[in-house]
N, C-alpha and C positions, 0 to 999 in steps of 0.2 A: 543137613545139620550134623550128620555123622563125620563129614569131611571137615566142617568148621571146628568141631570138638576135637577132632584129631590134630588139627592146625594149632589149636589153642594149647593142647597138651605139649606139643612139640616146642612151641614158642617159649612156654613156661620152663621147660627142662633146659632150652637153649640159654635162657637169662640166668637160671640157677648156675649152670656150668660156666657161664662167661663170669659171673661173680666169683666162682670158686677160683678161676683162673687169675682174676684180678687180685684176689687175697694172696695166693701164691706169689704173684709178682711183687706185691707189696712186702711179703715177708722177706723175699730176696732183696728188695731195695733197701728195707730198713736194716738188714744185716750188713749191707755194705754202706750204710749211712748216706745213701744217694741223696737224701733230702736235706741234708746239712747244708746251710747257707746263711747268708747275712739276714738276720731278722727272722729266720724260720725257727720256730720253737720245737717242733716235733713233726713226726710223720703226719699225724692228723691235721696239723696246722698246714703243711705243705699241700695235703690233699683239697683243703679248702681253698687254697690260693691258686692252684693249678688245674684242678679237675672239675670244678663246679659243684662239689658236694657241700651241704650244709655241715655246719659243726658237729651235730649230732651224727649225721651219716659218716663223716670222715672219721670221727672218734671210734664209732663201731667197727669200721673196716680196719683201722689201724690196730685196735685191741685184738681183733680176731687173727690178724697177721702175727702178732706176738705169740699166739697160743697154737698155731698151726702145727709145729714140731712136737708139741706136747701132746697133742690129741690125733694121732695119725689116722685111726679108723673113722673118727668122726668127720674129719675132713676129707678123707677119701670118698666117703658116702656123699658128702657135699659136692664133691667134684663130679659125681655122676649124674648131677642135675636132678636129684631126688626130692630135694627141699630147697626153701629159699634162704637167702642170707639172714632173714629175720628169725626163721625158724633155727638156723644154726646159732644165732646169738642167744636164743632162749636155752638151747642145749648146752652151750658153752658155759653158761653161768653156773651150772650144776656138775659140769664134767671134770674129771680129773684123770690122771694117767691110770689110776687103778679102776675106774669105772667107765673107762672109754668105750669099751665093747657094749656094755649094757645101755649106756645113754645113747649109743648109735643105733641099737636095735629099736628103741623107743621112737627116735627120730624118723626111722625108715618105715615102721609099721604103723605108727598112730598118725591120726590127723593132727594138723597144727594145735587146734584147740585142746584135744586130748593130751597131747604131748606137754603143753604148757600146764594144764591141770596136774599132770603127774610130777612135773619138775617142781610146781609150787608145793605139793604135798611133801616132797622129799626135802626141800629146803626148810619147811616148817619142822619136820621131825628132826633134821640135823640141829636146828637152833635149839629145839628142846633138849637133846642130848647135851649141847654145849652149855646150856644154862645150868643144867643139873651137874655137870662136872665143876663149873665155876661156883656153884652153890656149895658143893662139898668142900672145895678148896678153901672157900672164905670161911666156911664153918671151922675147918681145922686150924686156920690161921688164928681165929678168934678164941681157940682153946676149948671148942665145945665138944672135941672128941667124938665119940660115937652116938652122942645123945643130942637129938635135935629138939626142936620146940615142941614136937609132938609126943616126946617121952623117950625112955630108953631103948626103944626098939631099932634105933639107928635111922629113924626118919630124918629128913631134912627139915621139915616144918617151914618156918618162915624166918628171914633174916632180920636184922634189926630195923630195916625199913618196911617190914610187913609185906615183901615180895615172896610169894609161895613159889616153891621148886615145882618143876613140872611132874616130878614124881608123886606129888601130893602127899608128902610125908611118909612114903613107904620106905625110903632109903634105896630103893633100886632104880637103875637108869630107865628112862622111858623105852617103851617097846621099840626095837629097831625097825627101820623103815624096810617094808618089801614093796617093790613096784611090780605091778602086773601089766602085761600088755593088753591092749583093748581086745575084747573077745568077739567083737562084731564087725570091726571095720578093718579092712586091709587096704590102704590108700594108694598102694603102687598102681599107676595107670594100667589098665587092661586086667586088673584082678578084681573078680567079683567079690562083694562082701561075703563073709563067711556065714555068720548067723548060727554057728555052732557053740556050744558051752566050752568046747576046748579051744576055740579061737583059731579053727582050721579055715585057711582060705578056700573059698568054694572051687575057684578055677585053677589054682596051682597046688593045692593040698598042702601047702606050708603050714606047719603047727606052730602056734605061738604059746608056748608054755610060760607059767609064772617066772618072773624075774627073780633072780636071787638078790639078796641084800647088796647094796652098792657100797 
């Protein structure tokens, strides 16, 4: 069974690496507009016509190809075969040039479910911050100055439609998001789970400290 396990790990890494090479080729193909032709609407459309992908599969790979140059660290890690194209898609949805390194660390160290939960929490916090900023801007446009519905303390309160700002009337932005790497799982093949409070891998000794705000 050990040999079978090793073959599975090797095959999975090979598939991930092949997907990474495909995305790289698609980026090059798209930059040269190699897909342009009669009746072809986009790179994704071309993939469905010529490569046997479903519409969803083709769109995902085409979208990833357009972001490859923007996120060099994340796509370099993807090219190593460390995670799947689906895991890359989850990471890419929250990745920016500014947080490329931090998102890559999550993708490399966390299991796919852990990474997905981390990305979802970050998206939720970012949305809360955005709603707060929009609420303040709307309040200012309506001439309410520094006094919200909750009183003269600068709280945002509720808007005219009864929607409460994420700051709950405090007037301050929601707490910034801090991501933490998993403390008990280091999913790289050949690395034993750490099980320490500091998130140190038992076999490699690699420490995984809390992540800074993205």
